[in-house]
C-alpha positions in Angstrom: -20.6 28.6 18.6 -18.3 26.8 21.0 -20.5 23.7 20.8 -20.1 23.6 17.0 -16.4 24.1 17.3 -16.2 21.2 19.8 -18.2 18.9 17.5 -15.9 19.8 14.5 -12.9 19.0 16.6 -14.4 15.7 17.7 -15.2 14.8 14.1 -11.7 15.7 13.0 -10.1 13.5 15.6 -12.5 10.7 14.8 -11.6 10.8 11.1 -7.9 10.9 11.9 -8.3 7.7 14.0 -10.5 6.0 11.4 -7.8 6.2 8.7 -5.4 3.5 9.6 -1.7 3.9 8.8 0.8 1.2 8.2 4.6 1.4 8.8 6.9 -0.5 6.5 10.5 -1.3 7.6 12.7 -2.3 4.6 16.4 -2.9 4.0 16.5 0.5 2.2 14.6 2.5 4.9 11.1 3.0 6.3 7.9 4.5 5.0 4.3 5.0 6.2 1.1 4.5 4.3 -2.2 6.0 5.2 -5.1 3.7 4.1 -8.4 5.0 2.8 -10.9 2.5 4.3 -13.8 4.8 3.4 -13.3 4.7 -0.3 -11.6 1.3 -0.6 -13.1 -0.9 2.3 -12.6 -4.3 0.6 -9.1 -3.5 -0.5 -8.0 -2.1 2.9 -9.5 -5.0 4.8 -7.7 -7.4 2.5 -4.4 -5.6 2.8 -4.6 -5.4 6.6 -5.2 -9.1 6.7 -1.7 -9.7 5.3 -0.3 -7.0 7.6 -1.9 -8.6 10.7 -0.9 -12.2 9.8 2.7 -11.0 9.5 3.2 -12.4 6.0 4.4 -9.2 4.4 7.5 -9.5 6.6 10.1 -11.4 4.6 8.6 -10.5 1.2 10.5 -8.3 -1.3 10.0 -5.5 -3.8 10.3 -7.8 -6.8 9.5 -5.4 -9.6 11.1 -1.9 -10.0 10.5 0.3 -13.0 12.1 3.8 -12.7 9.7 6.6 -13.6 6.8 4.3 -13.1 6.3 2.2 -9.9 7.7 -0.3 -7.4 5.8 -3.5 -6.7 6.1 -5.9 -3.8 4.5 -8.2 -1.3 4.1 -11.3 -3.3 7.5 -13.1 -3.3 10.2 -14.0 -0.9 13.9 -13.3 -1.5 14.3 -16.6 -3.4 11.5 -15.4 -5.8 9.1 -18.0 -4.4 5.5 -16.9 -4.7 3.9 -16.5 -1.2 0.6 -18.0 -0.2 -2.4 -15.7 -0.5 -6.0 -15.4 0.5 -8.7 -15.5 -2.2 -8.8 -12.7 -4.7 -10.9 -9.6 -4.0 -13.3 -7.4 -6.0 -11.7 -4.6 -7.9 -12.5 -1.2 -6.3 -10.8 1.0 -8.9 -14.0 3.0 -9.5 -13.7 4.5 -6.0 -12.5 7.9 -7.2 -8.9 7.5 -6.0 -6.3 8.1 -8.7 -2.9 6.6 -9.4 -1.0 9.7 -8.4 2.6 10.0 -7.2 3.1 8.2 -3.8 -0.2 6.4 -3.9 -0.5 2.6 -3.2 -2.7 0.3 -5.3 -3.3 -3.3 -5.8 -1.5 -5.3 -8.5 -3.6 -7.8 -10.4 -3.6 -9.9 -13.5 -5.7 -9.2 -16.6 -8.7 -10.4 -14.6 -10.0 -7.3 -12.9 -11.0 -9.2 -9.7 -7.7 -11.1 -9.2 -5.8 -8.9 -6.7 -4.6 -10.8 -3.6 -1.4 -9.6 -1.8 0.7 -7.8 -4.3 0.7 -4.0 -4.2 2.5 -1.2 -6.0 3.5 2.3 -5.2 3.4 5.0 -7.9 6.7 6.8 -8.4 4.9 9.4 -10.7 1.3 10.2 -11.7 0.1 7.2 -13.7 -3.3 8.3 -14.9 -3.4 5.6 -17.6 -4.0 3.1 -14.7 -7.1 4.9 -13.4 -10.6 3.5 -13.8 -11.8 6.4 -16.1 -8.8 6.2 -18.4 -8.5 2.4 -18.7 -11.5 0.5 -17.3 -11.4 -1.6 -15.2 -8.4 0.3 -13.7 -6.2 -0.5 -10.7 -7.6 0.1 -7.2 -5.8 2.8 -5.2 -6.3 2.4 -1.5 -3.9 4.8 0.2 -0.9 7.0 0.0 2.6 7.3 1.4 2.6 10.0 4.0 6.2 9.8 5.1 9.3 8.2 3.8 8.6 8.6 0.1 12.4 9.1 -0.3 12.7 5.4 0.6 10.3 4.5 -2.3 12.3 6.8 -4.6 15.5 5.0 -3.5 13.9 1.6 -4.3 12.9 3.0 -7.7 16.5 3.7 -8.5 17.8 0.2 -7.9 19.6 -1.7 -10.7 17.4 -4.5 -12.0 17.8 -7.8 -13.9 15.7 -10.6 -15.3 15.1 -13.6 -13.1 13.4 -16.5 -14.8 10.3 -15.2 -16.5 10.3 -12.1 -14.3 11.8 -8.8 -15.5 12.8 -5.6 -13.6 13.8 -7.6 -10.5 16.3 -5.7 -8.2 19.8 -7.1 -8.4 20.1 -6.8 -4.7 16.9 -8.0 -2.9 14.9 -5.2 -1.2 13.5 -7.0 1.8 10.4 -5.9 3.8 11.5 -6.7 7.3 8.4 -5.6 9.2 5.0 -4.1 8.6 2.7 -3.0 11.4 -0.4 -0.9 11.9 0.6 2.4 13.4 -1.2 3.4 16.6 -3.0 6.6 15.7 -4.8 7.0 19.0 -3.6 9.7 21.3 -2.5 8.3 24.8 -5.7 9.7 26.4 -7.9 7.7 24.0 -5.9 4.6 24.5 -6.6 4.6 28.2 -10.4 5.1 27.7 -10.5 2.5 24.9 -9.6 -0.4 27.3 
């Protein structure tokens, strides 16, 4: 019995470590996103590439629609489009839903066009799910802390800027994004 309990605890700690979390620092506050690498491996790998190269820092939330979602990661504060890696395959059929506080990839009409832009759902948006509207939009994680920051972003006054609508009047800058260290100190020592 103790052996089974030990194995369950080991598995639980392994799964906690294998779900990477990312901390966003913005001019309106911070929030943390837990990524689902098991159900959205291509999307998470792509997203982490931008986190690790540092290019989300200095980007903005450029599209804010109250009662819907906030979108960011693709433009700087001068509304200049940021460079991106090649588009990825749409993983919207992974079973994850566009629920309140989930993060998903923004894309064009082409299902396999997502690059660096993401959005966070302010409410349940089932119409964006794969089963409701194929090909759907790929959810790849959820906000686990700081959702009040996302809600504050979602309440910002917006304007039109060129061909873009729903752009916050005052830019909401992402100042830093980093992978959160989920390993307990004793595992950090043995991992070296």
